N, CA, C and O of each residue as an XYZ file, in Angstrom:
216
protein
N     137.844   -133.492    223.822
C     136.581   -133.523    224.513
C     135.854   -132.206    224.257
O     136.450   -131.131    224.325
N     134.611   -132.303    223.974
C     133.806   -131.108    223.751
C     133.037   -130.750    225.016
O     132.996   -131.518    225.977
N     132.436   -129.579    224.995
C     131.606   -129.162    226.121
C     130.448   -130.148    226.326
O     130.101   -130.482    227.458
N     129.867   -130.599    225.237
C     128.765   -131.562    225.321
C     129.243   -132.887    225.918
O     128.529   -133.506    226.707
N     130.452   -133.325    225.542
C     131.017   -134.546    226.128
C     131.112   -134.406    227.646
O     130.766   -135.328    228.384
N     131.578   -133.259    228.100
C     131.690   -133.008    229.535
C     130.332   -133.028    230.215
O     130.173   -133.631    231.276
N     129.356   -132.371    229.607
C     128.004   -132.341    230.173
C     127.427   -133.756    230.241
O     126.766   -134.112    231.217
N     127.676   -134.557    229.212
C     127.187   -135.938    229.195
C     127.818   -136.751    230.323
O     127.130   -137.514    231.002
N     129.113   -136.591    230.521
C     129.798   -137.328    231.583
C     129.292   -136.916    232.965
O     129.096   -137.759    233.839
N     129.083   -135.616    233.152
C     128.553   -135.147    234.430
C     127.168   -135.715    234.696
O     126.885   -136.177    235.801
N     126.308   -135.685    233.693
C     124.951   -136.212    233.850
C     124.986   -137.709    234.154
O     124.233   -138.201    234.995
N     125.858   -138.413    233.468
C     125.978   -139.855    233.690
C     126.476   -140.147    235.098
O     125.989   -141.065    235.758
N     127.448   -139.362    235.556
C     127.973   -139.542    236.901
C     126.931   -139.265    237.964
O     126.820   -140.006    238.941
N     126.162   -138.194    237.777
C     125.121   -137.862    238.745
C     124.050   -138.941    238.773
O     123.505   -139.245    239.834
N     123.747   -139.516    237.635
C     122.753   -140.575    237.565
C     123.192   -141.852    238.265
O     122.359   -142.649    238.697
N     124.504   -142.044    238.376
C     125.040   -143.250    239.021
C     125.575   -142.948    240.418
O     126.184   -143.808    241.053
N     125.347   -141.727    240.892
C     125.764   -141.314    242.236
C     127.276   -141.452    242.451
O     127.728   -141.937    243.489
N     128.044   -141.017    241.450
C     129.501   -141.004    241.570
C     129.990   -139.573    241.368
O     129.267   -138.728    240.841
N     131.197   -139.318    241.782
C     131.798   -138.001    241.614
C     132.624   -137.959    240.339
O     133.217   -138.959    239.933
N     132.653   -136.810    239.727
C     133.437   -136.609    238.515
C     134.495   -135.563    238.833
O     134.178   -134.522    239.407
N     135.733   -135.821    238.472
C     136.821   -134.888    238.764
C     137.694   -134.654    237.557
O     137.453   -135.199    236.480
N     138.714   -133.835    237.749
C     139.669   -133.550    236.677
C     141.049   -133.362    237.285
O     141.211   -133.437    238.503
N     142.028   -133.124    236.451
C     143.404   -132.985    236.911
C     143.978   -131.639    236.483
O     144.742   -131.571    235.520
N     143.613   -130.558    237.194
C     144.128   -129.250    236.791
C     145.631   -129.094    236.991
O     146.222   -128.121    236.523
N     146.253   -130.050    237.685
C     147.697   -129.960    237.890
C     148.468   -130.057    236.588
O     149.640   -129.685    236.532
N     147.819   -130.557    235.531
C     148.518   -130.657    234.256
C     148.870   -129.289    233.702
O     149.859   -129.160    232.982
N     148.093   -128.269    234.015
C     148.437   -126.923    233.563
C     148.691   -125.961    234.711
O     149.195   -124.860    234.486
N     148.357   -126.344    235.922
C     148.612   -125.489    237.077
C     149.775   -125.998    237.926
O     150.122   -125.380    238.932
N     150.377   -127.110    237.532
C     151.457   -127.707    238.310
C     152.733   -126.887    238.275
O     152.889   -125.980    237.458
N     153.646   -127.227    239.181
C     154.900   -126.479    239.332
C     155.718   -126.392    238.054
O     156.251   -125.334    237.723
N     155.817   -127.508    237.334
C     156.658   -127.519    236.141
C     156.218   -126.524    235.086
O     157.032   -125.758    234.570
N     154.937   -126.530    234.764
C     154.442   -125.607    233.743
C     154.387   -124.176    234.242
O     154.575   -123.242    233.464
N     154.132   -123.993    235.524
C     154.131   -122.640    236.075
C     155.546   -122.048    236.052
O     155.724   -120.852    235.820
N     156.548   -122.900    236.296
C     157.939   -122.451    236.217
C     158.289   -122.069    234.785
O     158.936   -121.048    234.550
N     157.858   -122.898    233.821
C     158.103   -122.578    232.411
C     157.454   -121.254    232.053
O     158.060   -120.424    231.374
N     156.234   -121.055    232.503
C     155.532   -119.802    232.209
C     156.279   -118.609    232.805
O     156.411   -117.567    232.164
N     156.766   -118.771    234.039
C     157.493   -117.678    234.686
C     158.778   -117.351    233.925
O     159.118   -116.181    233.750
N     159.488   -118.381    233.475
C     160.700   -118.158    232.700
C     160.399   -117.423    231.394
O     161.146   -116.530    230.993
N     159.306   -117.801    230.736
C     158.897   -117.105    229.516
C     158.538   -115.649    229.822
O     158.976   -114.734    229.126
N     157.743   -115.449    230.863
C     157.321   -114.093    231.227
C     158.501   -113.206    231.615
O     158.489   -112.000    231.371
N     159.514   -113.812    232.218
C     160.688   -113.050    232.649
C     161.717   -112.855    231.539
O     162.744   -112.211    231.752
N     161.444   -113.411    230.347
C     162.315   -113.190    229.197
C     163.591   -114.009    229.166
O     164.546   -113.615    228.498
N     163.642   -115.122    229.858
C     164.862   -115.937    229.916
C     165.269   -116.499    228.564
O     166.456   -116.745    228.349
N     164.337   -116.712    227.647
C     164.699   -117.288    226.343
C     164.487   -116.295    225.205
O     164.622   -116.659    224.036
N     164.163   -115.065    225.524
C     163.847   -114.094    224.476
C     162.393   -114.208    224.075
O     161.556   -114.664    224.854
N     162.098   -113.792    222.858
C     160.707   -113.812    222.384
C     160.421   -115.146    221.701
O     161.053   -115.465    220.694
N     159.480   -115.930    222.229
C     159.143   -117.206    221.581
C     158.548   -116.947    220.193
O     157.754   -116.025    220.008
N     158.943   -117.770    219.230
C     158.423   -117.638    217.875
C     157.600   -118.860    217.449
O     156.932   -118.837    216.415
N     157.655   -119.935    218.263
C     156.895   -121.140    217.947
C     156.718   -121.943    219.217
O     157.408   -121.700    220.207
N     155.823   -122.875    219.202
C     155.601   -123.743    220.355
C     154.961   -125.042    219.909
O     154.482   -125.155    218.781
N     154.957   -126.005    220.787
C     154.323   -127.270    220.514
C     153.720   -127.805    221.803
O     154.163   -127.448    222.895
N     152.734   -128.642    221.683
C     152.097   -129.234    222.861
C     151.664   -130.654    222.534
O     151.398   -130.994    221.381
N     151.602   -131.451    223.549
C     151.185   -132.851    223.392
C     150.029   -133.091    224.337
O     150.059   -132.638    225.481
N     149.025   -133.786    223.883
C     147.862   -134.044    224.739
C     147.573   -135.493    224.933
O     146.622   -135.845    225.631
């Protein structure tokens, strides 16, 4: 999704009097925050690669 895609969706939602939301828990949720803390605390050493799925 691009910034323009987001702006288009917001404009469309406002035109139809509906609310537009998102799911920040995908990156702010407990599981990923725990992973981040483990990385920051050095539990696995220095990461050399990573992968993500969207």
